[in-house]
N, C-alpha and C positions, 0 to 999 in steps of 0.2 A: 432226868438228873443227867445221864449220860452224853447229850446232846450240849445241856448246858455247859457240864465239863470238858467237851470237846470244842465248845465254840470258844469257852475262857482260854483254853491253852492255844488255840489258833488266833487269838487277838494277843495273848502275849507273846505270842512268836510273830507276829507281826509288827509289834511295838518294838520289839528287840531289832528286826530287821531294819524299819525305818530309824530306830533311835543309831544305830549305828551306820547307816547312810548320810544321815546330818551331822554326827562326829566327823567324819571324813570328809563331807563337804565345807566344814569349816576349818578341817586342816589343810584341804587344798586351797582354799583363800587364803590361811597364813601363810602357806608358803608361797603363792603367788606375789602376796603383797611384799614378804621381806624379800624375794629376789627381785620383781621388778623397781625396788624403791632403793634398795640398796646392795645390789647383785655388784659382786667385781669381774663378771666375766670379759666385759667389754674393756674394761681400764687393762684387765691383766692380757687381753688378746693383742690390744696395742703394743702392751711391752714386749710380750712375745714376738709380735712380728715386726716392731721397728726399732727394737734395740738389738734383737738377734737376726731374725730375717728367716729364709729358708734355710732348712736343717737336713740335708741328705746325710743318712744313717754313713759313718765313718767321718765325717766333717767333722771341725773343730766348732762350728756353727751349733751341731749337735750336740756335743759336749756341753758347750754353755746351755743348752736347753735342757739339758740333765740337772746340771746345777738350779735351773731355775724353778724346774718343775718339783724339784725336792724341795727347794725353800717354800713356794706358792702352799704346799700341801702342809707344811707345817705352820704356816700362817693361817689356815684354814681351818686349823684346830686339831689335825688328824692326832690320834694316842702314840701311832708308831708311822716311823717313815723308813724305808729302805731301798736300796738298789739290787735290781735283779742282774747278774752278769749274764750277758748274750754276747755271743759269738756272731758279728754281724759281715755281711759282704760288703767289700768296698770299691765302688763304680766313682770314676773321674769322669767331665765331661770335657775340659779343656777347649781349645779352638777349634772351630768348625766352621765349613762353608760347603754351601750347593750353589753351584751354578749352573746354567743353560746356555748352550750355544745356538743361537737363533737362526733361520735359513739365511739372513743376511750377514751372518759369519762373525757376531757380535755375542760377548759373553756377557750373561746378566745374572747379577746375583738373585737369590730367591730366600726368602725367610724361610725359616726351618729349624729344626731342634732332634738331635739324634735320640733316637727311644733309649729309654734306660737299661743298664746292662748291654747294652751293644756294644759292640769291639768296631774299632775305629778303622782309619786307611794308615795310622801309624806315621800321620803326617806329610805323607806322599798325596800327591793327586791319583787320583782311581777314576777312570771317565769309560764313557761307551753309550750307543746308541739307548734311547727308551722305548721299551714296550709297555704297554698301556693294557691293562686287563680291568673289567669293571666288577669282577666275581671269581671267586673260585673255583666253581665250576667254569668258566671261559678260560683259566689258566690253567686248569686241568687238562683241558683238550690242546695248548699249546705244546707241540713237539721241541724237543730238548733243545734241537739245533737253531729254532727262532729263541731262545733265549740265551744259549751260550755268550757268553763274553758282554751281554746287554746287562741293562738296568731293568727292573721290573717296576711298573709303575701300578700299585694296588689302588684305585679310584674307586674304590667303594663308599658311598654318601652314609653318612648317619642318617636314619632314618627319621623323617618329620612325622610320620602317622603316629607313632606311639604318644598316648598322652601321659602315660608314665617314663618319663626320660631315661629311666635307668635301663629300659627295655630295648632303647636304640643302643644304648651303651653295651649292654651285654651283646646285641645282634652283631655291631662292628668290632667290638675288641677285638676277637680271634683273628682280623688282619694285620693290627699291631704288633699279636703276639706272638705270629707265625711268618709271619711274610718275608723276613730274613731268611729264614730255613727253608721256607719254599722257593724263594729265589736261588737260594745255593745248592738246593738239590737239583736244579736245572742248569748250573753251571752260571748263574747270573751272578755279576758283580757285587752289587748291592742293591737292596727295595727301600721304594719311597712308598709312603703311604698317606692317604688323604686322613688328615687329622679327625680322631673320636671328640668330634665337636655338632653342636647345635647350633650355633652361632654362624650367618652368614660373613663372614671376617675374615682378614690376611692374618690370625694368631696361629701359630703351630703349637699342637700338645702333644707334650711325653708324655710317659709311661712304660710301664715295665712289658719287656719281650722278652723270649727265652729263647736258645737255641735247642734243637734236637741233638742227641746223642749222635757222635761218628758223623755231624755233619757239618761242612768249612763253614766257619763263621764269619758272614760275610757282615757288612754296617747294614744298619735300618734306620731310615731318618722320617720325620714326617713335615707336610706341610699343611699350611692353613687352607682353609674351604676357596677362598678367591685364589689365591695361587693355584691352586689344584684345578680349579674351573678353566683359566687363563692356559695353564700347560696342556691340559686334555683339547683345547682349541688348537693349539700349536701344533701339537701332535699330527692332530686330524688333518691338518694343512702342508704336513712336511715331517721328515726325520729330524729328530731333536736330538742332539747330545747332551749329556749331564756330565758334570764334574764333581766329585766330591772330595773333601780336605776333611779330616778329623782326628781328632788325638785321644777321643775318648777309648776305655778299655775297664776291665775289671784290675784290681790292685791287691788281691788276696783278702784275707779277714782280719778283722781287727776285734778286739775286746772292747766291748760296748756297756751298756746297762738300761733296761725297762725302770721307771721311776713308779713306786708304789706305796700306798700310804691308806690307813684306815682308821674305823674308829670300833672299839672293839664291841660287841654283843653282848647284852646286860644277861639275857638268858640262854643264848644257844649260840657257839663260836662257828656255825655253820656261816658260811659267807656267801655275800650278793657282791658282784661284781658289777661296776660301772666302771666305761674307762674310751678312750681314742688313741689314735699313736702319735705319739712327740714328734714321729721326722716328718719331712715331706720331701717334694724335689727340689731341684737345685736352681728353680725358677721362679720367681714371683716371690709371696712370702710366705705361702704354707697359709695360710687365713682360715679360708674354710674348709679347704684337705690338710691337717686336721687340726688345724690351732681352736676352733671353732668347740671340737668336740673336747679337747684338753679344758678349754677352763670350763666348759660344760658342767665335766665330771668333776674337777673340784668343787665349783657351786654347788652341786648335789651333797658333799660334804659337810662344806661351810654350814651350809642350811641348817641341816638336822642339828650342828653344831649348836649355832644362833639362836634358833628355837626351842633348842634345849630336848627335843624329842629324842625321845629312851629307846634307842634301837635295841630289840631283841636280838636281831642275828649280826654280826660282823659286817659294816658296809665298808669296802674295799675299794678304791679308785685305784686303776692299774694306768698308766701312759707305757703305752707299749712301743718298743723300739721296732725299727726297720719294716713296718709293714708295707711300704711304697715297692721295695725290690728286694723282698725276701722271707716276710713274714716270721722273721727269726724269733721277735719278740715275744709273740703269739706262741709260737710251739716250743718255745722255752718257760712260758708261763706254764702251758698245759702239763708239759712234762714235768714240773717241779711239782702239779698241785697231787699228779699221780703218784710220783717219789714219796711225798709228806702225807698222801693217804689223807688229803683235806677235802670236807665234804663242801660243795659247792650248790647253794640253792638255785639260783638265778643269774645270769650276766647279761648285759644290756651296753652296747657300744653306740657312740654318736659319730657317725663317719660318711653324714652324705652330706654335709653343709651346713652351716648355720641358719637356713633360713627359716621363714616361718614353721612351726612343728602343726605337720598332719595327722599324722597316726604313730602307730607304733607296732611294728612287723613282729611277729610271732613263730617261732623257731621251735616246737616243742609239742607234746602230746594234745591228743584234743583235749579232754578232762582240763587242762591247764588253759588251753586257750579258751574254753568255754567261761571258765572262772574268771579270765582276765576280761574278757567280751561283756561280762557283766559287770564291769566297772564302768562302762563306756560314758554311762550317764554323768557322771562325775568330771570327765574329761571335757565331755562337750562344750559347758562355758567357756574352755580357755581354746578352743578352735581345733580340738582333737578328737578326731571322729573315725579314721580309718584303721581298723584292728585286722584287716584281711590278709596282709603280707604274709607270708610263712619262710622270710629270710632271714637272717641276721649277718653282724660283721663279720669280715675276714678274722680279726684279731682272737674273737673269742669262739672260732671255729672247731680250735683244738678241744675247748671245753665242751661244746654241741656233740662232738663224737664220742666224748665220754660220756652222754647220758644226761647233762645238765640243760635245763631248759635257757634256751637264748633268745636275745629281743635287738630290734634295734629303732632308734628315733627315725620317725619320717617327716624330713620338712617336707614343705615344697619343692619341688625338683625342677621349675622351669628354666632358671636361670645357671644354673650349677653345671652343666656340660658346656656351656658359655665359657666357661673360665677355665675349669677342671685341668688341672697338671699345667699352666701357663703361666705367664709373666703379668697375667692380669688378675691372679689371685692375691689378692691384697686385702689390707685390713679396711681400705676404703670402702670394698663391697661387701660389707659386713653389717647390718643393719641392727642396731642396740636392743631395738625391743623384741626384734626376731631371735636374735642370739637367747636373750634373754628368757623368753617364753619356752624354749628348748629344752633350758635348764628346769624351767617349772616343770613341763612334762615327766623329766627325766626322775626329778626329785619326787614328785608325784607317785611315779610307778615304782620307784624304791620304797616311799613308804608302805603303799599296799601290799606288794607283797611281803615287806618285813613283819606288817601287822599280820597277815593273813595265811602264810605257807607255814 
């Protein structure tokens, strides 16, 4: 009798598990069908990129994007929409040029971009001989007298060996961040870096740099890969002089906003966050970085409302301010969460481009990671299979530091660093189905978290 009873309970348990899996599979299919057929992410991205364009924090375009996001969240069916005040740094680029004087005595203009947050030359020409190094280790060995009053060219290439291109980006990014301060420490006039680019083209990439305390703020600029190769060849053949004229610099701070919308939980007011950053660099259109993350996040909210999914917890979309050159939106959101004593259950960000989704990276304890990985078979039919990552987005890092489990959508990364932080990051580089599939995966993971946590 005990064996019969035990077997019966086991079968009942298995029936329940299989029944839940079937129910979830059906809901996954409904989510995908809704978004792939009726999703608005692609048309909204076109509106954002073509009618507003790039949206650097502090610019008029960013303020237009705030109003745009506020309206789109209302249109998506948010129960509540509000603006969260954020003090943001204001950086402007202005006119800029970089020239080199060849051994023939002629000046030649190079394609370039000042690095974000760099100080410029005040509109004056600053020139000097170029000293090239291939690595920080090589630079460290240079005596200061070989650098003083010269221009340092950090010619460190983005590694093509990593299959996961974010590893190549992480490896090379220290040059962008520190080059100007490193040059200044030895008396250099400014720094040039090879762009953090996986493409073999002549497109310069901008991106944030920072100055060390108590170090002279000399300019930092980037050049594309082919220009870097040409400059290397010229330097090896003889002395090369460079001349920079730029008007970029910091212009204090101003009050701006992140944009937040939510649908209230039916059973529990604990918050599940899904978001991206509304700002972009001041080149291109900010399509993949991070217009795609914004429209995908809004799509999650819209889909819950359209399908009539009764969310147990509050699902909140956050369009973060100032991720690119300060992270002030994410920091302020974390601060307000703590001050208001809000319980956050989970947070996921999309900030790796709008390419086809391949996985979800999980930055959380082992028990929660194991639970989510146990749902993997539900995601596989949608091309989402990789749950091995242990990182999450920058904007939600303050939440993670407070103990909130965080995650990031993981799209295919092979093309992202061809266009990242460049004039090439435009709407035309985004594929509609890939973008919508990313919104599908984000909605599906939010659905599972809301149902099971």
